[in-house]
N, C-alpha and C positions, 0 to 999 in steps of 0.2 A: 503494499499500499504506499503510495506517494501522499503525504500529509503536507497542507499549506499552513501558513502561519495563523491564518483564519481558523483552520481545524483546531490547531493547539490552543490558541486563545478560546475559543468556544468551548473545547473540553476542560480546560482549566477552570473556567467560569462556572460550568455546569457542575463540576466536582465540588468547588468551593460552596456553591448555593446549598448543593446535596448534605454536604457535612455539617454546616453551620447548625442546623436545628438539631441535628444529631448529638453534637457536642452540648449544645445548650440543655438538652432533657437530660443528659447523663448526670448533670448536678443534683437532680431530683430525685436520683436512686438512693434510698437510704436503708432499705430491707432487702432480705431475700424474697419477699412476696412482690415488692416493687419491681426487683429484677426479672422474676420469672412470668409474672402475670399481671404487671402493669398497676398492682394496687387493685385490681378488679374495678376500674372505673372508667374503660373505653367505652366511647361512643361508636357508631356505625363507621365514620370515616378512619378511625384507629384501627377497630377489628378488622375492616377490608384492608388496610394499609400493613398491618401485622400478617396477615395470610398473604397476601401478594408479595411483601418484601421478601419472603421465602418462596412462594412457589413461582413468581416469575424470575427464573434463574437461568443458567447457561443452557439448561436443557429445553426450555420453552421459548427460546429466542435462539442463539446460535445453534444448538444441538438441533433443533427442528427444521431450521434453514439447511442446516448440513444433510441430515436425512431426506429432506425433501429434493436436493440437489442430487443426491445419489439414487433415491428410490421412488420420488414422487409424492403423492399427497398421503400416503399411508402414514407420513411423518405427524400427521393431525392427530393422530390417537393420543399422543402424550397430553396436550392440552385439552381435547375433547373430553377425555376420561378424567382429567383433573376438575374441569368445570363441572362436569355430571356428579363427581364425588361430592363436591361443596354443597350443591342444590341437595343432594341426599342428605347431608350431613346438618343442612338447615330445617329440612322437614321432619327428619327422624332421630337425630343424634343429639341435638343441641340442647333440647329440654332435659334429658335425664342427666346429661354431662353438667349442665349448669346446676341443676339441683344439688347435685353432690358437694359442693363448694370443695373441690379438691383441687391439684395443681396438675396432674398428669394422668395420661390413661393408666399407666401401669398402677397408680394409687387406686384407681375406680375399679381395675380388677383385682387387685389386693383385697380391696375391701369384702369382696364375695367369694375369692378363690384362696385366699391366704398369701401369706408372705412369699412362699416357694414360687408360686404362680406370678406373683408380682415381679420377682427377680427375673424369672425366666423372659417375661414379656419385655422388661426393661432392656435385658441383653440382646433380644433378636431386633428391637425397633431401633436401639440405638446403632446396632450393626447396619441395619438397613438405611437409617439416615447417613450414615459414614459412606455407604456407597454413593448416595447423592452429591454429599460433598466433594468426592472425587469427580463425580461428572462436572460440577459447576467449576470446579478448580482446573480443569483440563482446558475447559472454554477461556478461563481468565489468563491462564498462562500463553495461550495461543494469541488471545487478543492484546496482551500489554506487550508481548514480543513483536508482533505486527505492527503497534503503533509507535512504539518508541525504538524498535530496531535492536533490541538488546535479547540476550539469551535465556532460556527457560529459568536457569537459578536466580537469576535477578529478579525476573518476572514473579518469583514464588514468594520473594520478600515484600515485593509491593503489594501483592493481593493479599498477603497476610496482614499486612499494615492497614489494608482498606477494612477487612473483616474487623480488625479490632478496633478501629475507629467506630464501626456500626454499632458493634454489640459487646465488646469487653466491659466497657463501663455502662453504657447505656441500658443494656439489657433489652427486653422486650420493647420498652418505649423507645430505644434507638432504632431498633430493628422496623416497628410500626412507622416511624416518622421516615426513616429511609424508605420504605415500601411506598408511601403516598408520592415521595420526590421523584421515585423511580418510576411509577405510574405517568406522572405528568410528563417525564422525558420521554417513555416509550410511546406515548399517544403522539407527540409531535414528530416524533423520528420514524420507529418501525411501522406502527399502523397507518400514519401517513404516507410512509414510503411504500407500503404493501398495496393501499389503493393506486398510488400514482404507476406502480410497476403492473398492477392488474390491467389498467385501462391501455398502458403503453403496449402491452402485448395484443390488445383488440379485444379485452375483456373474454367472455366465454367462447366467443367463436375464434379469436386468436389463440386461446389455449387447446382449443379441440385441432385447431390445423396444425399447431406447434407440436404437440406431444400426442402420441399414441395412447389409447385408453389404457392398454397393459403395457408396461406396468405404472405409467406416470399418473394417470387420472383415475386410477381404480383404488378406492380406499382398502380394499379387500385383496392387493395386489399378492401378497405372501401368502394368500390362501384365508378362506372364511375362519378356519381355526386360529390362525396366527394374528389375523384382526381382532377377533374376540379376545384373545389372549391378552393383546396389548390393552385392549380397553378394560377388561378386567383387572389386569395388574394394576393399572392406574387408579381405579375406582377403589379397589381394595385397599391400595397402598395408601392413598391421602386419607381415607378415613380411619386407618389406623395409625397415624403417623404424629406424634406428640407437637411437632413444629407447626402443623397446621391447626389442631385443635386448642393449641395455646390461645389463639384469638378467641375461641369460644369462653375458655375460662377467664380470660381477661375482660370481657365484656360486663358493662354495668348492670345488664338485666337480660333475660331471655330474648326479649324484642330486637335488642340491640345486636345480640349473637346471631339471631336469625336472619336480619337483613344483612349484616355485615358478611357473611356466608353467601347470600344469595349474590350479593353485589361483586364479592370475589371470584365467585364462580362463572358468571355472564363475562367479567372483564377476562378471565384468563382464556376462556374459548376465543374471545375477539382477538387477543394477542397472539394465538397461535396461528390463526389462518394467514394474516398478513406475512408472517415469518415463512410459512410454506409457499406463498405466492412468490415471495422474494428469493427463495431457494429454486423454485421453477425458472423465474425470470433469469437468474445468474448463470442456469444450467444451459438457457438457450444463447446468452450473450458470451458467456465465458465458459466453456465445456472444459477448458485446460486448468481450471482454478483446483486448488484441494478443496474438497466439500466443506470442509471446516472455516474456510476463508470466506464463503459465499455472502453471508450478511455483513460483515465488518467491510468488504469490499464494496458491496453495494452503498453501505452509507458513506464511504470516503469518496466513491466516484461517481454515484449518480443523484444525490442529494446535493442542494447547495452547501458550500464550504460550512456556513455558521451552523447549518441544521446537521450536516454530518457528523461535526465535532460533537454536538449535542448528543447524536445517536450514539456515537462510539461509547460517551460517558454512561449513556443508559443500558447498553449492553454490559460494559464494564461493571456497572452498578448491579445489574440483574444478577452477574456471576457471583460476585463479592456478596451482595445481599444475601443470595441463596445461600452461599456457605456461612453467612454470619447467622441466619434464622435457623439452619439445621444444626450447626454448632451450639447455638443456644437450646435447642430442643434436647440435644445430648446431655447438655449441662444441666438443664432443669431435671431431666429424667435421672440422672446419675446422683446428682446432689441432693434430692427428695427421697428417691426410692433406695439408693445404696448408703448415702453417708447418713441421711436423716433417719430412716426407717430401720435399716439394718444395722447400723453402726454407732445408732442412738446419738448422733452429734445434732443438738437442738439450739446451740448457739446461732442467732439470726445472722451475726459478723462472720461466723465460721462457714455457716451454709452459703453465705453470699459468696466469700471469697473461694471456696471449694467449685462452686458454680462457675465462677470467672476463670479458675485454672482448668477445669474440665473443657469449657468453651477452647482455651488456649491449645491444649492438648489436641483436641479434635481437629481443630483447623489445621495445626502442624502435622498431624498424620495424614489428614485428607491431601493436603498440597505435596508432601513427599511422595504419597501414592501416586498422584497424578503426574509427578515429573517422570515417574518409572513406566507409567503407562499413557504416556505423552501423546501417541499417535492413535490412540484407541478410538472407537464411535462412542461419542457422548451418551446416546440414548440407550446404548447397550448397559452401561453403567445404571441409568435410570429405571429400567426395567427391572434389572436385578435388585435394584434397591426397593422397590414396591413389592416384589414378591416376597423378598426376606421380611419386610415389616408385617405383611399382611398374612403371613402361614400360622402365626401363633396367636394374632391379637384379633383378627375380624370376626370369626365365627364365635368365641366366646364374649366379644364385646357386643355383637349383634344379639346374641341369645339375651343378654342381660337387659339391653334396651328393650328388647320386645316383652320380656317378662316383667319389667319394671312399668312399661308404658301401656301394655293392653292387660295382661292378666291380672296386674296387683289391683286394677280397679273393677274389672269386670268379671273376676273369678277367683275370688278370695280364698278358698280352699285349695283350689288347683295351684294358687300361685305360691302358696306355703308349701305345698307337695314338691313343687319344680324347683323351688328356690333351692331347698336342702339337696336335691339330686344333681342338680348343675353346679352348685357349690363344690360338691365333692368331683365332679368330673373335669373341671377346668385345668388343672395341673395336668393329668394324663392327657387330655386331649391335645395340649400344647407339645408334650414331649412326644406324642406319636407323629405330630406336623412335621417336628424338626427331624425325627428318624425318617420319616417317608421322604422327605425333601432330600434329606443327605444320599439316603438308599438309592433315590432315583438319580443323583448326579453320580454316583460311583458306577451304577449299571448302564447309563447314558451319559457319557461324560461331554458329549458334544451337545446335548439337549439345554436348551435355556429356558425349560419350562419347569421351574421348581415350584410354581405356585399351586396348580392343579393337584399334584400329587399330596402335596402337605394341606392344602384346603380339606381333600377327600379322607384323609387320615383323621384329621381332626374332626370333621363332621360326623365320621362314622363312630368314634369314641364318645363324642356328645349324644348322638341318637340313641347309639345302643345303651348308654347310662341312663338316659330318659325312659326308653322302652322297658328295661329291666327294672327301674326304680318304681315306675307306675304299676307294672304287673306285681310286684312285691308288695305294693301299698294295697291293692285290690284283694290279695290273698290274706291279708292281716284283718 
């Protein structure tokens, strides 16, 4: 990429404007609760910003354009699935999660399944978020290297510094504020650029004339099974992830959590489609490019310099902000579920700093792993991340949501019976999910489908326990 002085000025101004409010809110963080869930006082804009600050990352921008450049509109599954998941979260999951007054998904599971189940869920969801950190770090490393013409090693220090500015001191308040700023930058650059690219190609008729339906314009180009897997992995992964649910916990009331999830869900779908269009546009105009450079090159070469610089800042912030939000999700999970609940560390000051140190460790580990897998496909890590998060969390969490949402009010006697049965089945179902996914990978090492075997094993244990428990209850 060849950047002009206007590019750099616009980039620096956008970064300065974005960091200023983040630094200001950091001074208001006084406790672990402030750091992890923003004091539970967020309105709709901050709930939306908190979710988008993490979910609009390297995968939903650069990674989506990279996949579209290489394989076509099948790349849209990432943001489409994420948006659907957030809408489901608003309608079905937000209310019981808000009522719990807890800080993490694992705490919610621990309350019903016990400490061991909580520890297992904490480890798997943290590992899943770590894989997403790698994905966004790969994006950030390539972008910084391309903008400044420096090596990956120095780029790693820069992206780590940005992450620490976002979240190390400011916590969720810093992440939420950065998310709102990021959304504004994305709107004026990537969304506007995608609309321009769409009409410059000749709109729908131009797309049909330029690209064959198979594989470029077929959402199921990898097969219906592959498409459904991608969609399911995203939906289950997002619902099971602390970094996204954290916005629900931080909302000041249920209505705020509800509308925050809805607005974030609609927005992420709208962000993904322009990224897909830009990837296709660059495939047509510059087929010689490395796929991962499709979006940055477009912003640099096809938008006005002042807008291109802001767009590069938006993409850089998308990658760094996503790493920050995911690292915070890991920090919140580990500090609350391991240090506070298992090791009985209850000092607010100690928990706050243990949270910050965990954020630092997660960031450093993710960036180092990204350096090792520098040339890998970004969305590969994203799908692996979603599957890892979902296999142990989704079915037990959904069972609890359904149980407490419907049976608790309409079938009191059945509710008490099922509650006792499900509480005993939680840990075995999680262990079965991990064992099945691991065994599947050993038997089929080339398969990327860890999700369905894990979910099937988890569901089998849970359903068997319910059937056995109810039959035993009848005999008594």
